[in-house]
N, C-alpha and C positions, 0 to 999 in steps of 0.2 A: 614696162613690157606689157603688151596687150594680149588678152585671152578672149576667144569668142565664147558664146553661150554654150555651145556643145561641150567644150572643154570643161566648163564649170560643173556641169551636171555629172560628168564622168568622175571628176575628183571627189565630189561629195559622196557618190555611191561607193567608191573604193575606200574612203576614210571611215564612214559610219558602218558600213557592212550590214545595212538593214535590208531585209526581204531577200528575195531570190532574183536571179537575173531576168526573170520574166517580168518583173516590175519596171524594169528599166525602160522598156518601150513606152509604158504608161507615163513614166516621168518625162520621158521624152515628149509624150503627147501633151503633158502639162506645160511644155515649153510654149506652145501656142495657146493652150487653154489649161492653165495651171490649177483651176478651181476644181474641188471634189464634188461629185454629183450630190444634190440636196438629199436624196433618199438615203444615201450611205451616211450622211451626217446624223440624221434622226435616229437611226439604229444604234449608232455608237453612243449617243447621248442618253437614250433610255436604258441601256445596259449599265452604265456607270451610276445612275441615280437610284437610291434606295427609298422604298415607301415606308411610312411610319406604321408599326404594328398596332393592331386594334383587336378588341374582343369581338367575337361573333356570337357569344351567348352568355347570359347571366340568369341563373335559376336558383330558387330557394325552396327547400322542402317545406310544405305546409304553409306557404305564404305566397302572396301575389304582389308583383311590383306595381307601383302606382301608375306606370305607363309602359307601353310595349317597348321591348328592347330594340335599340338601334345603335350601331357602332359609333355613330356621331353624337348620340345623346350621352352625356357624361354624368348625370346625377339621377339617382333613383332612391325611393323609400319603400318600406314595407311595414305592415303591422301584424303582430302575433299576440295571442292570448297570454294571460299571466302564467298559466301552467306550462307554457313552452319555455324551457330553460336553455335549449340549444337547437340549432338548425343545421342543415346540410347545405353548403354553398357550392354550386357548380359553375366554374368559369372555363371558357373555351376560346382559343384563338387559332385561326387557320395558318398563322405564320409559325412554321416549325422551329424557327430560331428564337421565337419570342420567349422572354422570361417574365412570368407573372408572379407578383407578390401581393399579399393582403396584410396591411399594417406591418410591412417589413418582412413578413414570413413568406418564403418561396413555396408555391404550390404547383401542382402538375396540371397542365391543360387537359380538360375533359374528365378529371377525376374529382369527385366531391370531397370537400373538407369540412370538418366540424367547427362551428362557431358557438362559443358560450355567450349567453345573453344575461344581462342584468335587467331589473325592472327600469322602465324609462327608455331613454335614447341610447342606442348602440351605433357608433360611427365606425365605418370601415373604409380605408383608403386603398384602392386597387390600382396597381401600376403595371403597365405592359410595356416592356422595353425590348428593342432590337438594336443592339449596339448602343449608340449614344442617344438615339431617338426614343422618347418616352411618351406614352399616352396615359392619362390619369382619369380614373372613374371614382365617383363618391357614392357609397351605399350606406343608408341609415335604416336600421331595423328598430322599430319601437315596440317594446314589450310592455303590455298594459300592466298597471298597478293592481295589486290584489284587493278584492272586496271582501275577503274572509274576515269576519268580525265575531265569530262564535268562540265560546270557551270550550276547552277540552276537558278541564277538571276544575272543581271548586270544593274546597274543604274549610272547616272551621276548627279552631283549637278546642272548643267545647260545644256540646249540643249536637243534635242530629237534624239534618235538613229534611224537611217534609214538603213535597215528595223527594225521593232520592234524585240526585243530580242527573239531568239530561241536558245536552247542549241546546235543544230546541225550547226547553222550558225556562222562562225568565223570572218567575215569581216563586219564592220559597218562604217557609215558616220555620222558626226554631224557638224552643223554649229552654231557658237556662235558669239555674238556681240563683238565689239572691247573692250567694258568695262570689259568683262570677261577675267581676266588674269590668272586664275587657275581653274582647275576642280577637284572635289573630286570624286574618283571612289570607288563604293561599289560593291562587288561581293560575291556570295555564291556558294560553290561547292556542287555537288550532294552528294559526299562522304565526311563526316566530317573529315576523316583522310588525305584528299588531301591537298596539300600546294598551295597557290596562291601568285604570285608575280606580281607587277605592275611596269613596267619599271625597272625590276631587283631588286625591293625593296619588302620585305615581307609585305603582306597586313595585317593590324590590324583591330580590331573591330571598329575603328573609320573611316576606309577607308584609301585610299591613295590619297594625294594631289599632283597634277601634274601641273607644270607651263606650260602655253600655249602661244607660240610666235605668233605674227601676221603672217597670211598666213597659210600654210599647215604643219601639224605635225602629228605624230602617237603616240598612247598609246598602248603599247604591254602588254597583260595579259597572263601569263603562268600558267597553272594548272598542277601540278605534282601529279600523282597517287601514291598510297602506294608502288606499285612495280616499280616506277621510270619512267613510261611512261608519256610523256609531250604532252599537247595540247595547242595551241596558239590561242588567240583571239586578233584581231587588230581593234582599233577604229581610223579612219582617221578623224582628226579634222581640220576644217577650221575656223580660227578666222578672222573676217572681219577687213578691214583697218579702221583707224580713219576717221570720217567725218569732212569736213572743216566747222568750225563755224565762224560766223561773230563776229568781235570784238565788245566789249561793246561800244567803242567810236563811231564806225560807226553806230551802232543802235541808239545811242543817237542823233547823228548829223542828221540822217534821220528823227527822230521824231520831232526835233526842226524845220527842214525845212518844214515839213508838217503843223506844227502849224502856222508858219509864212505865208505860202501860204493860209491857211484857213482864217486867219485874213484879208489878203489883199482882198480875194474874198468877204468876208462879207462887207468890206468897199466899194468895187465897187458896190455891190448890193444896198447899201444905197444911193449912189450917182446916180445910174441909174434912169432916169425919167420913169414915168409910161408908157409913149408912146413907150418905147423900150422893153417892156416885151415880145411882140410877136417875135421881132428880136432875143432876148436872147434865147427864146425857140427854134427857128429854129437853132440857133448856137449850142445849147446843143445837139439837135438831130444829127446835122452834125458831132459834135465831136465823138459821139458814133458810128456813121456809119464809120468814118475814122478809127476806131479801129479794123476793120475787117468785117464790114457789107457792104451793097451795096453802092458803091460810086456813081453810076449813080443816085440813088434816092436822094442823097445829092445835086447833081447838079440841079436836077429837082426842089427840094425845094427852092434852092437859086434863080433860074430863076423865079419861081413863086412869090417869095417874091419881087424881083426887078420889075417884071411886075405889081404887085399889087401897088407898091409905085408910079410907073409912071402914072398909071391910076387914082390914087387918086386925081390928080390935075384937071381932067376933069369930074369925076363922083361925084355923090352925096355921102354923108357919108354912106347912107344905102346900095347903090350899092357896094361901096368899101368894106364894111364889109362882105357882102354876098360872093363876089368873093374871098376875102381873106380866109374866112372860108372854101370854097370849095377846094381851092388849098391846104390848110393845111390838110384837110381830105383825099384828094387823095394821098398825100405823106405818110401820116400815115398808110393808108390801104396797100399801096405797101410795106412799111417797115414791117408791121406785117406779110404779106404773106411770105416775104423773111425769117423772123425769124422762122415761123412755118415750112417752107420747110427744113431749116437747122436742126431744132429739130427732124423732122421725119427721116432725113438722119442719124443723130447721134444715134437715137434709133435703127434704122435698123442695123447699124454697131455694136452696143453693143450686139444685139441679135445674130448676126453672130459670134462675138468673143466668146460669152458665149457658143454657140453651139459647136464651134471647140474645146473648152477646156474640153469636156467630154471624150475625148479619150487620156488621159494622165495618167502617173503613179505617185503615191505618194511616192513610194520607189522602188529602184532597187539595188540589191547587188549580190555579188558572194562569194562562199565559200572559194576561194583562190584568191590571187593576190593583187597587189597594184595599186590603181586607180590614174590617172593623176590629177583628181579633184573630189571634192565632188559632189554627185548626186543632181541635181535640175530638177524639172518637165519640165521646158522649155529649158533644154539643152538635145540634142539628140545624141551626139557622145562622146564616152569615150574610153580611151586607158587603158588596164589592163596588167600589167607586171607580168609574172608567172616565178617561179623558175623551174629549169631543172627537178626536181623530181615529178612535178605535171603531172598526167596522165588524170585527169578528174576534171571538175569544175561544181558545181551546181549553177544555176541562180535562184534567188528569185525576183519576180516582183509582186508589189501590185498596182492595179488600184485605181485611185482617186474615181471613181464612180463604185458602186457595179455591175451595169448591163453591164459594159464593159468586153470584152473578151480579153485574151492574148494568143498569140502563139509565140513560140520560135523555130526558124528554126534549123534544124540539131541537135535536142535534143531528148533524151529519158527520160521521166519523169523529164524534165528540167535539165538533166545532159548532159554536153558537154565533149566529149572525144578527146584526143590529141595523135597523133602518136609519136613514139620515136624521130623522126627527123622532126617533124612538128613545125616550129618556129612561124608561124602566122596563125590566124584564125579569121574570121570576122563573127559575129553572129548578126542577126536582131531580135529584140523583137518588135512584132507588136501588137498595142492596137487598138481594134475596138469597136465602140459604135454607132450602127445604121449606118448612112452614114459617120460618122466621123472616121478617121483613123490617127494614128501617129506611126512612126517607130523610135525606139531607136537602135543605132548601138554600139556594143561592139567590139573593136579591141583588140584581145588577142595577146601579144608578149611573146613567151616562149624562155628562154635561152637554147640553145642546146650545149651540150658538143661534141666536134669533136671526130670522131672515132680514129684519130691518137693519141689524148691525152689519150684516154682510153687504146689503145694498149700499149702506152709507160708506163702507170701506171701499167698495168698488167705485163709487162716485168720486171719492177723494183721489183715488189712484188715477182716474181719467183726467181729473182737473190738473194733477201734477204732470201728466204726460203732455197736456196741452201747453 
């Protein structure tokens, strides 16, 4: 059975039921020209195709990207200082349906989110998805390593640091008794990631035990920052020599001798007649005088005693007693006057000495250098050895009395500078307190490298480069 073309188009329209009856004339038009206009095809194609979602902005608080942002550039880096422990990251997309994640965590477009940073490299994977299509961006934030290598605290199990600990001062002195054979060093760094070594041994939570020989020795403390920079603190230790002790046998022998002498004296006193009491009294006074008192008064007392005894034969008992008493009284008064004079002199000397001691230091230290001996308030000259790379030294001086003033010659804010070829420098530290004045002298000796040696080294380095 044969159907014409017009019948076929009518059947299709009635079966499918697509569109309205107004389309039918078109379809009919398509009988002679069945193709759809090209413009209508392009509109339909662009509506059905979805574009891949992208970012339109990446911003970091307190940091700058290594390159200007572009949606088509997918890798970025940024650098922050060590003290920056977190940053605010802002991501934005113009696609309202886009889902943005950072290391798998969903964030909101146009709203800043907080990122925590560790020292070194911090990698962040950013994904922008719209349906099944995903755009991926890589962001790396580098946080610099710490250069903090100072101590916050430094203590010893025995002895007292001179001067008192300060983070900026790296040289200290301490004196311990001979009985102290070892010291326990405890130290704490300002930065918890810094490493501390005491005499090249790692410091533990229990501290570091260091054996101390008799005489002078050093304890070297090295603090290494996270970035590898090292700062060295040095404690100059002086352990006193052993004191000479008397043997037990010698002490016992002396005790026994004293006991025997005491018994003999008591026996003599019992045997001595009552008439000799006055003579014994004069003898006792003479013995004390011979121990450092006035010898002339002793002779006077003896002469007076002899004269009194000679006159006793011709004078009555009452006259003899009166003259004897007068002689004894004269000698005693003279003796007491001498004692009072000596006491006044000793008191005057004591006051003079006390007054002179108000212009002394309780501590004196330098930021660099090795001292020839530990500081003591009554020692006024010291030699300090410096290495060749030291160009300046800070002097720290603490007066014993708060009202004393200190001046350090040839210094700026207590800093002493050295020329490249200056091997020796003498600095006076003057302490004044009223009329009192003391001067401490520091003799700095610096190791100087000869110019010929430097030229020779430079020549060898050039040859090696060639």
